[in-house]
N, C-alpha and C positions, 0 to 999 in steps of 0.2 A: 421525765422528758429528756433532761440533759444527758442521761445515761444512754438512752435510745439513740440520740443524735451522735454522741461519741462512738457508740458501738458501731453504728452504721458507717461512720466516717473511717473508722479503724478497718472495717472490712473493705470498704472502697479503696482505701490507702494500701492495704495488703495485696489486694487483686491487682492493683496498678502496678505494684512492685514485684511481680512474679519473677522468679529466677529463670524461667525458661525464656530465652530470647525469641522475640517476634521476628518473623521473616517478611520483609515488605518487598513486592515486585515493582520495580521501576522500569518504565519504558524508555529505551534511548535508541538513538539512530546511529548506525555505524557511519563513520564519515568516509568509508572506502566504497568506491564504486565497484560492484560486483561485475567481473569480466568474464565472458564466456570463453571457452577453450579456444574457440576459433571465431575470429572477428569476421563479420559479413562485409564484404566489399561489394557495395551495390553497383551494378553497371546498367541497370534499367529502372525506370520510373513508370509505374502503372497508375492510371487514373480510373477508379472504380465508382460508379453510382450505386449507392446502397439504400434500399427502403426497408423500413421496420425499425430503424433506430429511434429511441425515445430520448436518449441522453448521450452526450459526448463521453462522459466519465464512465458510466457503467457499460453501456452498448459498445462504445468505442474502444474502451479498456479490454472488454472481452475479446473483441475482434483483433485488436493489436496483440494480446497475449498469445492467441491461437496461431496467428501468422508468424510472430517472432519465435515461437516454439519449434517451427520447421527448421530454423537454422539457416533459411536462405533469405530472410527479410531483416533489413537493418533499421528501417524506420516507417512508421505509419502516422500520417497527419491527416487531419479532418478539416473540411470546410463546413462546419456544422452551424445550422441556424435553426434555433428552437421553433418548432411547429411546421417546418418544412417537410414535405413528404419524402423527398429524395435528398440524401446527404453525399457528399463526395469525399472519397479517401484517396490520398496520394500515397502510394506504397513504393519505397526504395528496396529493391531486391537484387539478388545474384541470379541471373538467368541459368546458370549452370547447376544451381542447387534447387529452384522451384520455378514453376511456370505460372502464367496467369491463369491457365485453366485450373491448376491445382489450388491457387489462392480462392478462386471463385467457388470451387467445391467446398473448401474449408468454411468459407463465410456463409454459404447457404446452408450448411449442416449444423451451424451453431445454434444453441438454445432451441432445440426441436424445430429447426427450419424457420426461426424468427425473422431472418433477414433475407431479401431477395436482391439480386445484382441486376442493374440495367446496363447502361452503356458502359464499356471498358475501352481502354486505349493503353498502349505501352509504347514507351519510346526510349531509346538509348541515351544513358547519360554520358556526355562527352568527357567530363572531368570527374573521374570517379574519386579522386582525393578531396574533391570540394563537397562531396555528398556527406553531410554530417550524420554520424550514427546517434541514435536516440540514446540518452543517458538512462541507465537503468535506475529504477527507483530504489532508493535505499531501503534495505530490509530493517524492519523493526526488530529489535531483539529485547529480551526480557533478562534483567539482572537480578540476582537475589542479594539483598543487603540485609545483614543481621543488625537488628536494633540493639543488641548487647554492646555493641561498639559505641553507641551514642551516648552522650553525656546528657541527661535529662535532669533538671532540678525541679523537684516538686516543692510547692509551698507547703508550709506547716499547716495542714488542714485542721488539726485538733486545736491549735492556737487561734486559727481564725474562727472556728465554730464556738470556742470558748468565749471569744471576745463578743460574738453575736449574742450569745445566751447571757 
């Protein structure tokens, strides 16, 4: 019995001390804000009523992503209330790069026409420098770390098992 335990422990110990380095993936966040090539200077603010939104993070994020991808939208904010049929979006945009009609077309074609647009309005933003641009979410990156660099101390398993038996 003692021989079986020692043999099993030895195999475990040898497997644990493999000479091949193990690679571990660590998720980290970059501290730098990713800046687009051309910053959008919003000179108009659109208010858009949207039906079909079930959540602010998923639906709102999808709409925000599609509008910002046009290069003419700097910020999208929501007045979102759970369970309400119609939600309101405030969109800061550059009228020379995108129109309200183009934004409506984008919103109504997302997710196989999940969203419908109700009342809309657009007004000029008086002080364009005071229109804050939306911070881009930091991108998650994956870094490879080699475990061969780590110092790991293994207890003397054979000694511990011998003491138990």
